[in-house]
C-alpha positions in Angstrom: -75.4 43.8 -86.2 -77.2 42.9 -82.9 -80.3 45.1 -81.6 -80.5 46.7 -78.3 -83.3 43.9 -77.5 -80.9 41.3 -78.1 -78.3 43.4 -75.2 -81.0 43.5 -73.3 -82.3 39.7 -73.6 -78.8 38.7 -73.8 -77.8 40.6 -70.2 -81.0 39.0 -68.7 -80.0 35.4 -70.0 -76.6 35.8 -67.7 -77.8 37.5 -64.8 -75.5 40.6 -65.5 -76.1 44.2 -64.2 -75.7 46.8 -66.6 -72.6 47.8 -64.6 -71.0 44.3 -65.7 -71.5 44.0 -69.0 -70.1 48.0 -69.2 -67.2 46.8 -67.5 -66.5 43.8 -69.6 -67.2 45.8 -73.1 -65.4 48.3 -71.7 -67.9 51.3 -71.8 -69.2 53.3 -68.8 -72.5 52.1 -67.5 -74.3 55.3 -68.5 -73.5 55.0 -72.0 -74.8 51.2 -72.1 -78.1 52.7 -70.0 -78.6 54.9 -73.3 -77.8 52.4 -75.9 -80.6 49.9 -74.0 -82.7 52.7 -73.9 -82.3 53.7 -77.6 -81.6 57.0 -76.2 -78.0 57.3 -78.5 -77.5 55.0 -82.2 -74.3 53.0 -80.8 -71.6 52.8 -83.0 -70.4 49.8 -85.1 -67.7 49.1 -82.8 -69.5 49.6 -79.7 -71.9 47.0 -80.7 -69.0 44.7 -81.5 -67.6 45.1 -78.1 -70.9 44.4 -76.4 -71.5 41.2 -78.5 -68.4 39.8 -77.7 -68.7 40.5 -74.3 -71.4 39.0 -74.1 -70.1 35.5 -76.5 -67.6 35.5 -74.0 -70.4 35.2 -71.0 -71.8 32.0 -73.3 -74.1 33.7 -75.2 -74.9 33.1 -78.7 -77.0 35.8 -81.0 -79.4 34.5 -83.2 -79.9 36.4 -86.6 -83.1 36.6 -88.8 -83.8 33.3 -90.3 -87.2 33.4 -91.2 -88.5 33.1 -87.6 -86.8 36.2 -86.2 -84.1 37.3 -84.3 -82.7 36.2 -80.9 -80.2 35.2 -78.5 -79.9 31.9 -76.3 -77.5 30.7 -73.3 -74.5 27.7 -74.6 -72.8 26.0 -71.9 -69.3 27.4 -72.1 -67.8 23.9 -72.9 -69.5 24.2 -76.5 -67.6 26.5 -78.6 -71.1 27.8 -80.6 -74.6 26.3 -79.8 -75.5 23.5 -81.2 -79.2 22.5 -81.7 -78.7 18.9 -82.1 -76.5 18.6 -79.2 -77.7 18.2 -75.7 -74.5 19.1 -72.8 -74.8 15.9 -70.3 -76.1 17.9 -67.6 -78.9 18.9 -69.6 -79.5 15.4 -70.3 -79.1 14.6 -66.7 -81.9 17.2 -66.0 -84.4 16.3 -68.7 -84.0 12.9 -67.9 -82.3 11.6 -71.3 -80.0 8.8 -71.8 -76.5 9.4 -73.4 -76.5 7.1 -76.6 -72.7 5.4 -77.1 
């Protein structure tokens, strides 16, 4: 399951307020605030609702793989983030040329 730190980080990547995420996940803002501040232990179904809302916004949650857990933002056009794929818009920003 995702951690409270991942929830805060994902919300930050999307530049969402607590109210925005709470609305998209079907929670109250007070409940989300309590979860993010670790004042309550959320139910598994609540964490799943938060994860689903954040993933719909374009965030991918990274699990422990020897390096550590985390989050990353993905282009909405990609179904899942792929480390070896750089979207065309990013290639232009990075000055990379497409190889086809």
